[in-house]
Backbone as a ProteinNet text record, in pm:
[ID]
protein_1_A
[PRIMARY]
MADFGRIHTKLHDHPKVELAGLEAMGLWTVCNSYSRDQKTRGFIEDSVVARFDAKHRAAKRLVKARLWLRDDDRGGYHFNDWSEWNSDEEPKTAAARLVNEVIVGHPNEVMQKLQQHVSDLLIEGVEWSVVKSTLKLWLSKDHAPPSWLPMLVSDVLRQRSDGDLIQALRQAWTLGSPVPLARYGFVFTAPSIPREVKGAEIGPFMQRAVREWIEKIRKERGIQ
[TERTIARY]
-1797.1	-1803.6	-1945.3	-1956.5	-2087.5	-2150.7	-2286.2	-2357.8	-2364.6	-2304.3	-2312.3	-2172.5	-2154.7	-2028.7	-2016.7	-1894.6	-1872.6	-1862	-1940.7	-1933.1	-1913.7	-1809.2	-1775.9	-1883.8	-1908.2	-2012	-1978.9	-1852.5	-1811.5	-1794	-1842.7	-1830.4	-1892.6	-2007.7	-2079.9	-1998.4	-1901	-1825.4	-1683.4	-1655.4	-1519.3	-1499	-1386.1	-1362.5	-1358.7	-1315.7	-1312.7	-1454.3	-1549.3	-1688.2	-1745.2	-1715	-1762.1	-1702.2	-1574.8	-1508.6	-1568.1	-1599.8	-1655	-1796.5	-1880.5	-2019	-2113.6	-2240.4	-2342.1	-2354.6	-2352.6	-2365.9	-2251.9	-2129.7	-2013.6	-2020.7	-2069.3	-2080.9	-2189.5	-2288.1	-2387.1	-2321.3	-2234	-2159.3	-2067.7	-2002.2	-1912.4	-1987.3	-2108.1	-2187.1	-2232.1	-2284.6	-2331.5	-2215.4	-2101.8	-1986.5	-1924.5	-1941.8	-1899.7	-1978.2	-2108.8	-2195	-2153.2	-2128.3	-2089.7	-1960.8	-1861.5	-1731.7	-1741.2	-1818	-1831.8	-1910.9	-2011	-2092.5	-2012.2	-1931	-1854.7	-1713	-1678.4	-1547.2	-1431.5	-1440.2	-1333.4	-1228.2	-1243.8	-1146	-1123.9	-1232.6	-1224.6	-1192.4	-1185.3	-1158.9	-1290.3	-1311	-1433.7	-1396.6	-1439.2	-1408.4	-1483.1	-1426.1	-1488.5	-1631	-1653.4	-1786.5	-1890.6	-1847.7	-1939.8	-1970	-1867.5	-1886.9	-1982.4	-1965.4	-2046.7	-2195.4	-2229.8	-2371.5	-2440.9	-2367.3	-2423.9	-2370.4	-2259.5	-2191.3	-2128.8	-2212.8	-2172.7	-2046.4	-2031.4	-1915.2	-1806.2	-1823.3	-1723.6	-1698.7	-1795.1	-1776.6	-1770.4	-1863.4	-1863	-1739.2	-1698.8	-1579.3	-1455.9	-1446.9	-1332	-1330.9	-1449.7	-1454.8	-1408.7	-1439.7	-1392.7	-1240.5	-1183.8	-1038.2	-977.1	-1036.9	-987.6	-992.3	-1093.6	-1107.7	-1024.3	-954.1	-869.5	-949.7	-1074.8	-1155.3	-1137.9	-1107.5	-1075.3	-938.6	-876.1	-748.9	-768.4	-724.8	-740.7	-636.8	-678.9	-588.9	-607.4	-522.8	-535.3	-496.4	-401.8	-355.3	-467.9	-549.8	-657.3	-791.4	-798.6	-922.5	-1028.1	-1002	-1098.2	-1046.2	-1105.9	-1073.1	-1059.2	-976.5	-961.9	-1016	-1092.3	-1128.2	-1000.6	-980.3	-864	-883.4	-778.4	-782.1	-895.2	-922.8	-1032.3	-1016.4	-897.9	-879.5	-890	-860	-867	-1010.5	-1106.3	-1246.4	-1325.8	-1263.8	-1334.3	-1249.8	-1190.9	-1102.6	-1176.2	-1307.8	-1384.7	-1399.2	-1357.4	-1367.9	-1248.5	-1144.5	-1024.6	-1058.9	-1008.7	-1038.6	-985.6	-1057.4	-1023	-937.5	-948.8	-872.2	-746.2	-650.1	-525.6	-553.6	-645	-679.1	-741.5	-832.1	-897.9	-797.4	-705.2	-604.2	-516.9	-479	-392.8	-464.9	-588.5	-665.8	-684.7	-719.8	-743.2	-615.3	-502.2	-374	-340.1	-377.1	-338.8	-451.7	-575.2	-688.7	-775.1	-798.2	-879.7	-978.9	-1100.4	-1198.1	-1279.5	-1263.5	-1342.7	-1471.8	-1575.5	-1702.4	-1685.7	-1772.8	-1765.8	-1771.6	-1853.8	-1866.5	-1733.6	-1662.4	-1531.5	-1431.6	-1432.4	-1340.6	-1361.9	-1485.7	-1515.7	-1468.2	-1486	-1439.9	-1287.1	-1221	-1074.9	-1028.3	-1095.3	-1058.6	-1070.6	-1173.1	-1191.2	-1078.5	-1042.5	-933.1	-800.3	-778.3	-654.4	-648.3	-760.1	-766.1	-729.7	-783.4	-753.8	-605.2	-546.7	-404.8	-315.9	-350	-271.8	-282.9	-402	-421.5	-338.9	-326.5	-247.3	-97.6	-59.4	81.5	156.2	83.5	149.4	199.6	322.9	383.8	305.4	304.6	235.4	283	415.9	470.8	430	416	373.7	227.9	144.2	2	-11.6	68.1	62.9	101.5	207.7	249.4	142.5	73	-33.1	-149.9	-183.6	-290.5	-251.6	-125.8	-79.9	-85.3	-50.9	-58.4	-203.3	-294.5	-437.9	-486.3	-439.8	-478	-438.3	-327	-276.4	-353.5	-437.3	-514.5	-653.1	-679.3	-808.7	-923.1	-1023.8	-1147.4	-1123.5	-1014.8	-988.6	-1080.9	-1149.1	-1235.4	-1150.5	-1202.5	-1128.7	-1085.7	-1160.2	-1128.5	-994.5	-937.1	-806.6	-693.1	-718.7	-611.8	-526	-584.8	-500.2	-410.8	-461.3	-381.6	-265.4	-287.9	-183.4	-69.4	-94.5	13.9	128.1	92.7	195	280.1	216.9	291.7	390.5	346.9	435.8	553	524.9	631.1	729.7	676.6	763.5	853.5	797	875.9	985.5	951.2	1050.4	1161.6	1121.3	1219.6	1314.1	1257	1339.9	1433.4	1381.6	1464.8	1579.9	1552.3	1658.1	1761	1712.9	1804	1893.8	1837.4	1917.9	2031	1999.5	2102.9	2209.6	2167.3	2263.4	2351.8	2293.5	2371.7	2476.6	2435.2	2529.6	2644.2	2607.9	2709.3	2805.8	2750.5	2835.1	2928.4	2876.5	2958.8	3072.6	3040	3141.6	3251	3212.1	3308.3	3378.1	3315.4	3369.1	3355.7	3245.9	3225.4	3082.9	3062.6	2927.8	2851.9	2917.4	2858.3	2724.9	2709.2	2580.8	2461.1	2486	2377.1	2342.3	2421.7	2399.5	2264.2	2218.6	2091.4	1971	1993.9	1886	1890	1976	1983.4	2074.3	2151.3	2243.9	2379	2423	2548.4	2649.7	2762.4	2868.4	2961.9	2981.6	3076.3	3202.8	3310.6	3436.3	3485.4	3525.8	3576.2	3717.7	3753.9	3891.6	3987.1	4097.3	4194.7	4290.4	4297.9	4389.6	4534.6	4615.2	4755.3	4832.8	4794.1	4870.6	4840.1	4732.8	4698.5	4766	4858	4936.7	4952.3	4981.7	5018.5	4918	4966.6	4884.6	4770.8	4777.6	4672.6	4546.1	4558.2	4445.2	4329.2	4362.5	4258.7	4174.6	4236.2	4159.5	4081.6	4137	4067.8	3936.8	3942.7	3823.6	3720.3	3769.3	3675.9	3600.1	3670.7	3604.7	3500.8	3533.7	3440.8	3315.9	3335.4	3222.5	3132.9	3192.1	3113.3	3039.6	3099.5	3028.7	2907.8	2924.8	2815.7	2705	2744.1	2647.1	2569.8	2639.9	2576.5	2476	2508.3	2417.9	2289.3	2302.8	2186.3	2099.1	2164.5	2090.4	2006.8	2065.7	1994.8	1882.6	1906.9	1805.2	1684.1	1708.8	1599.2	1535.7	1591.3	1536	1555.9	1663.5	1691	1780	1735.2	1811.1	1925.6
19267.6	19369.5	19425.5	19555.1	19618.2	19582.9	19586.2	19554.6	19673.7	19785.2	19906.1	19951.9	19981.9	20036	20183.2	20232.2	20371.6	20459.2	20564.5	20663.6	20799.5	20867.9	20995.9	21100.6	21185.6	21288.3	21386.6	21397.4	21489	21417.8	21292.8	21218	21295.4	21357.6	21428.1	21543.9	21592.2	21710.7	21677	21545.5	21504.7	21511.1	21567.5	21579.5	21444.2	21338.6	21207.3	21159.7	21191.3	21151.7	21225.1	21353.5	21433.1	21380.8	21342.6	21289.3	21154.7	21070.3	20937.7	20946.1	21032	21044.8	20957.1	20988.5	20923.1	20773.9	20734.5	20592.3	20510.6	20562	20491.3	20482.9	20589.4	20588.1	20490.5	20466.8	20363.8	20227.1	20200.7	20075.5	20065.8	20175.2	20180.9	20144.3	20196.5	20173.3	20028.2	19973.1	19834.5	19738	19764.7	19676.4	19691.2	19808.8	19826.2	19728.8	19722.2	19630.3	19485.7	19451.5	19314.4	19274.3	19361.9	19329	19304.8	19389.8	19372.5	19246.1	19215.3	19096.4	18968.6	18967.8	18848.8	18847.9	18958.2	18970.2	18953.1	19025.8	19019.8	19127.7	19205	19310.2	19410.4	19448.8	19553.7	19505.9	19375.4	19323.5	19282.3	19327.6	19295.8	19225.1	19101.1	19024.6	19080.5	19057.3	19104	19051.1	18925.7	18867	18939.7	18992.5	19068.4	19203.3	19268.1	19397.2	19382.4	19272.7	19251.1	19238	19199.9	19190	19325.8	19431.9	19566.6	19657.7	19616.7	19702.8	19612.5	19566.2	19461.4	19495.1	19618.2	19655.9	19725.4	19729.7	19786.8	19936	20004.3	20147.2	20226.3	20194.7	20264.5	20227.5	20101	20057	20132.8	20154.1	20226.9	20372.4	20428.4	20565.8	20570.9	20465.8	20458.7	20446.6	20372.1	20360.7	20495.7	20561.3	20692	20794.2	20782.1	20875.1	20832.1	20719.6	20664.9	20621.1	20587.5	20528.8	20376.7	20321.4	20179.8	20164.7	20049.5	20015.4	19884.6	19881.5	19762.2	19656.9	19529.4	19417.4	19315.7	19325.3	19234.8	19091.8	19075.8	18942.1	18857.8	18918.9	18844.7	18862.3	18957	18978	19046.5	19173	19246.2	19383.7	19438.7	19573.8	19577.1	19669.1	19693.2	19832.3	19840.2	19971.8	20039.1	20163	20236.7	20271.1	20246.7	20278.4	20206.8	20082.8	20007.6	19996.7	19952.9	19927.8	20055.1	20170.1	20297.2	20328	20291	20322.8	20204.1	20088	19967.8	19891.1	19961.3	19898.9	19800.3	19817.7	19726.2	19588.7	19577.9	19450.4	19360.4	19413.5	19335.8	19213.9	19096.2	18974.9	18983.8	18923.5	18936.4	18821.5	18700.6	18586.7	18565.6	18493.2	18464.2	18383.5	18285.6	18202.1	18285.7	18375.5	18460.7	18554.4	18609.1	18699.3	18625.5	18503.2	18425	18389.5	18344.3	18308.9	18431.8	18545.4	18666.8	18723.5	18689.8	18734.7	18661.9	18534.6	18450.2	18434.2	18418.7	18387.5	18511.5	18547.4	18664.7	18628.6	18678.9	18664.5	18537.6	18451.8	18330.1	18355.9	18276.5	18295.7	18289	18357.7	18366.3	18228.1	18138.5	18003.4	17929.4	17942.9	17877.9	17938.7	18071.2	18139.1	18093.5	18078.1	18035.8	17893.7	17806	17667.8	17662.2	17742.2	17748.2	17799.3	17901	17956.5	17852.9	17769.5	17666.2	17564.5	17520.7	17424.8	17486.3	17611.7	17679.8	17692.1	17725.6	17736	17602.8	17493.1	17359.6	17326.9	17361.5	17332.9	17411.9	17538.6	17622.3	17570	17525.4	17469.4	17341.7	17263.1	17140.2	17168.2	17293.5	17329.8	17338.4	17331.3	17345.9	17489.2	17504.4	17637.3	17728.1	17857.3	17958.4	17954.4	17948.5	17950.9	17827.4	17713.2	17589.9	17601.2	17655.6	17673.4	17770.7	17876.4	17974.8	17909.8	17828.7	17757.9	17658.6	17599.7	17504.5	17574.4	17694.4	17771.1	17805.1	17839.9	17870.2	17745.7	17631	17505.4	17472.7	17497.2	17475.1	17560.6	17683	17771.6	17714.7	17642.4	17589.4	17465.6	17410.6	17291.3	17331.8	17307.4	17344.9	17269.9	17345.3	17290	17206.5	17232.9	17159.4	17210.1	17121.7	17165.3	17206.8	17289.7	17330.3	17212.6	17101.5	16984.2	16921	16960.3	16908.3	16968.5	17079.7	17155.7	17070.3	16994	16913.5	16814.3	16754.4	16659.1	16727.8	16851.7	16923.6	16965.8	16971.2	17004.2	16903.7	16775	16671.4	16694.2	16738.1	16767.1	16880.1	16984.5	17098.2	17055.3	16978.1	16931.4	16840.9	16756.6	16667.6	16748.1	16849	16933.4	17005.8	17054.7	17125.3	17030.1	16909.3	16811.6	16772.9	16749.1	16715.2	16829.3	16953	17068.7	17083.6	17061.5	17069	16959	16838.9	16726.5	16751.7	16810.1	16841	16936.6	17038.5	17133	17062.7	16971.1	16898.2	16807.8	16744.4	16660.3	16742.5	16860.3	16947	16991.1	17026.6	17071.1	16956.7	16836.7	16721.7	16689.3	16700.5	16672.7	16773.8	16901.8	17006.9	16989.7	16957.9	16943.4	16808	16711.3	16575.6	16520.3	16560.4	16522.8	16473.5	16369.5	16318.9	16399.3	16494.5	16566.5	16634	16707.9	16774.9	16680.5	16550.6	16454.4	16380.8	16403.2	16330.8	16362.3	16489.8	16527.3	16464.3	16402.7	16334	16182.9	16143.2	16002.9	15918.3	15978.7	15904.4	15890.8	15767.4	15740.5	15681.6	15745.8	15701.1	15605.5	15489.3	15392.2	15394.8	15436	15449.2	15312.8	15302.5	15174.2	15146.8	15023	14987.6	15046.8	15098.1	15161.5	15054.9	15037.6	14937.8	14965.6	14859.8	14875	14967.9	14965.2	15045.4	15194.5	15230.6	15371.7	15420.1	15510.1	15554.7	15706.2	15759.4	15899.6	15996.2	16079.3	16185.4	16131.1	16002.5	15944	15908.1	15902.6	15859.5	15959.8	16089.9	16193.6	16185.2	16189.6	16178.5	16047.4	15939.6	15809.9	15818.6	15878.2	15889.5	15983.2	16091.3	16182.3	16112.4	16029.2	15954	15858.4	15797.8	15704.7	15778.1	15898.1	15978.2	16016.5	16058.2	16100.9	15984.3	15865.9	15748.4	15718.9	15736.9	15717.6	15820.3	15946.5	16053.5	16022.6	15977	15944.3	15830.6	15734.5	15623	15673.3	15766.9	15824.8	15898.8	15977	16054.6	15963.6	15855.4	15762.6	15690.7	15649.9	15579.1	15669.1	15800.5	15893.8	15948.5	15910.2	15955.6	16102.9	16160.2	16303	16323.4	16411.3	16437.7	16536.1
19283	19178.7	19170.1	19160	19147	19012.8	19009	18885.5	18790.8	18831	18751.1	18709.8	18579.2	18532.3	18566.9	18565	18600.4	18475.6	18470.8	18363.7	18429.9	18390.4	18453	18423.6	18521	18504.6	18393.5	18355.3	18248.6	18114.8	18106.7	17981.1	17864.9	17889.7	17784.2	17726	17802.7	17763.4	17718.9	17703.9	17670.3	17518.5	17472.9	17327.3	17255.6	17325.7	17261.9	17228.5	17314.3	17292.2	17171.8	17163.2	17049.3	16919.3	16922.8	16804.4	16763.3	16859.7	16830.1	16775.2	16833.4	16788.1	16869.1	16857.9	16940.5	16910.9	16783.8	16749.5	16809.9	16796.7	16851.1	17002.9	17066.6	17212.1	17258.8	17173.5	17205.9	17209.9	17111.4	17108.9	17230.7	17263.1	17378.6	17507.1	17521.7	17642.7	17653.3	17542.3	17542.9	17570.6	17510.3	17528.4	17667.4	17728	17867	17954.5	17931	18005.6	17981.7	17855.1	17820.3	17891.4	17888	17946.1	18095.8	18164.7	18308.7	18342.2	18261.1	18285.2	18262.2	18155.8	18119.7	18178	18247.4	18313.5	18214.1	18102.8	18003	18025.3	18131.7	18167.9	18053.9	17990.1	17889.3	17750.2	17727.9	17593.4	17528.9	17403.3	17329.9	17200.5	17185	17063.9	16942.9	16825.1	16700.6	16685.9	16726.9	16712.3	16796.5	16911.9	16997.7	16933.7	16882.5	16815.6	16697.8	16621.8	16502	16532	16655	16691.2	16684.3	16711	16716.2	16605.4	16546.6	16450	16343.5	16250.3	16155.5	16078.2	16035.3	15954.2	16035.4	16166.9	16258.3	16233.3	16175.6	16149.7	16279.3	16371.9	16501	16581.5	16573.4	16645.1	16596.5	16466	16411.1	16458.4	16478.1	16529.5	16675.2	16749.8	16888.2	16893.9	16800.5	16793	16754.7	16656.7	16613.6	16726.7	16811.1	16923.7	17044.1	17032.1	17139.2	17261.4	17238.5	17345.6	17346.1	17230.5	17217.4	17151.9	17174.9	17111.9	17035.8	16912.7	16828.9	16867.3	16871.7	16898.1	16786.1	16681.6	16566.7	16602.9	16694	16730	16788.4	16871.6	16937	16867.9	16776.5	16703.7	16787.5	16821.8	16902.8	16942.7	17047	17091.9	17244.4	17292.5	17435.5	17468.9	17576.1	17629.1	17678.7	17639.3	17687	17835.5	17917.2	18061	18133.5	18094.9	18156.9	18308.9	18354.6	18497.4	18580.9	18519.3	18593.2	18634.9	18549.7	18577.8	18630.3	18632.9	18678.3	18779.5	18872	18970.8	19060.6	19075.7	19159.5	19096.4	18969.1	18899.2	18927.8	18991.9	19018.5	19104.9	19069.5	19146.5	19288.5	19382.6	19523.3	19575.4	19518.6	19568.3	19484.7	19542.4	19470.6	19345	19356.3	19240.4	19129.5	19167.1	19067.3	19001.8	19081	19023.8	18923.6	18958.3	18869.2	18740.1	18750.4	18630.5	18542.3	18602.7	18524.7	18464.2	18523.7	18468.7	18340.1	18333	18219	18117.2	18165.6	18079.2	18059.1	17934.4	17902.8	17792.4	17806.3	17698.7	17700	17802.1	17809.7	17887.3	17863.3	17933.4	18085.5	18155	18300.3	18365.5	18310.6	18367.5	18362.7	18250.6	18235.9	18333.6	18345.4	18436.8	18580.2	18620	18757.1	18783.6	18685.3	18702	18709.1	18625.8	18630.1	18766	18817.8	18947.1	19057.5	19050.2	19152.6	19146.6	19025.6	19010.8	19054.4	19019	19059.8	19211.4	19272.9	19418.1	19483.5	19429.5	19484	19470.1	19355.7	19332.4	19428.7	19449.1	19540.5	19683.6	19722.5	19856.4	19873.9	19766.9	19771.6	19781.1	19756.9	19768.1	19636.6	19524.2	19393.7	19380.3	19336.9	19327.6	19232.3	19266.8	19186.8	19041.6	19022.3	18886.2	18807.1	18876.4	18809.6	18766.3	18854.3	18820.2	18702.9	18704.3	18595.5	18462.3	18464.4	18342.8	18298.8	18395.1	18363	18293.4	18339.6	18274	18129.9	18107.4	17971.9	17884	17942.7	17867.7	17834.4	17928.5	17905	17787.7	17780.2	17670.3	17534.4	17531.8	17404.2	17358.4	17446.6	17412.7	17362.3	17237	17178.7	17245.7	17288.8	17344.7	17471.8	17542.4	17666.7	17777	17849.3	17959.8	18080	18167.8	18287.3	18374.2	18367	18448.6	18412.3	18298.3	18258.8	18340.4	18405.4	18469.9	18564.4	18657.6	18747.5	18673.2	18564.8	18488.3	18417.1	18371.3	18298.5	18389.4	18520.2	18614.1	18599.5	18585.4	18570.7	18446.8	18336.4	18213.9	18235.6	18306.6	18333.9	18420.8	18524.8	18614.4	18540.6	18451.2	18374.2	18280.9	18215.9	18127	18203	18321.5	18402.9	18446.9	18488.1	18533.2	18420.2	18300.6	18184.9	18149.9	18158.4	18126.8	18224.2	18353.1	18454.1	18433.3	18399.3	18377.9	18257.2	18152	18033.7	18069.8	18150.7	18193.8	18276	18363.1	18446	18360.7	18258.9	18168.1	18093.9	18048.4	17977.3	18068.2	18192	18287.2	18320	18340.8	18372.1	18255.7	18132.8	18013.7	18002.2	18021.5	18010.4	18115.5	18238.9	18347.6	18345.7	18276	18282	18422.2	18490.7	18630.3	18650.9	18733.1	18759.9	18865.5	18930.6	19043.9	19010.3	18895.4	18867.1	18857.6	18833.8	18817.3	18946.6	19050	19175.5	19236.2	19223.3	19284.9	19215.2	19097.7	19027.4	19053.1	19145.7	19183.7	19096.9	19008.4	18923.2	18994.6	19010.6	19080.8	18982.9	18973.8	18883.1	18956.7	18898.3	18953.7	18868.2	18929.6	18855.4	18809.7	18683.5	18633.5	18685.6	18678	18714.6	18612.4	18660	18570.5	18519	18387.2	18330.3	18370.6	18374.5	18415.8	18323.3	18194.6	18098.8	18109.4	18182.3	18200.9	18329.3	18314	18429.2	18429.8	18547.2	18563.3	18505.1	18411.8	18353.5	18266.9	18232.5	18148.4	18227.7	18359.8	18443.2	18436.2	18441.6	18436.6	18310	18191.1	18066.4	18056.9	18108.8	18106.8	18186.2	18304.4	18388.1	18325.5	18260.5	18194.1	18083	18006.9	17899.3	17957.9	18069.7	18133.9	18182	18237.5	18283.9	18166.9	18057.2	17941.9	17876.9	17878.2	17828.3	17916.7	18045.9	18142.3	18120	18094.8	18067.4	17939.3	17838	17709.9	17726.9	17811.9	17838.9	17905	18002	18068.7	17968.3	17881.4	17781.6	17692.3	17646.5	17558.2	17630.8	17754.8	17832.7	17859.6	17878.6	17904.9	17778.1	17661.4	17534.4	17509.1	17562.6	17546.9	17424.6	17336.6	17212.9	17239.4
[MASK]
++++++++++++++++++++++++++++++++++++++++++++++++++++++++++++++++++++++++++++++++++++++++++++++++++++++++++++++++++++++++++++++++++++++++++++++++++++++++++++++++++++++++++++++++++++++++++++++++++++++++++++++++++++++++++++++++

């Protein structure tokens, strides 16, 4: 990425600039520099704005002029059309693209460490979707260091495995058949059929036996 942001030669003549005013454009320029330096992809947190614009008056003028977009959920502002004018900022590696897709607004040092861990995971053969889910899980952990990422992969895989098993249990229960659970290593041993169970009663008897077996698996695995 170049060390210089892009400003169009006709910026001075743009109606949005005139509407925003010189003070607001000063904020716009400084925050352009901040975003490129910290690689926030055009997102500026309220705390950063407050350093230069304590009451957010200039920021509100930028929003009114449609140069910035307000993001109340995250507490900050987005540069309008950031990627159109800063395409050279796009990450070049698969790991960087994945981290930048999920993680926004974190310090550059943290982003680089996450990218390194993601790169290692991808090289090890961890699926892209699993790594992406792991990054989202990392986000949900307050103050978690980037070094947690490899450990969180196991949590994601366990959640996926449990979710798949739950679906298989439901399918087996509905069908009254052990077949959906075979791929998880569960083997159903058919009970001996009592002498008094004959003819048309054999089918329902076996279904009850299968469902009792399914219920036992559910309890042993602690699945609600």
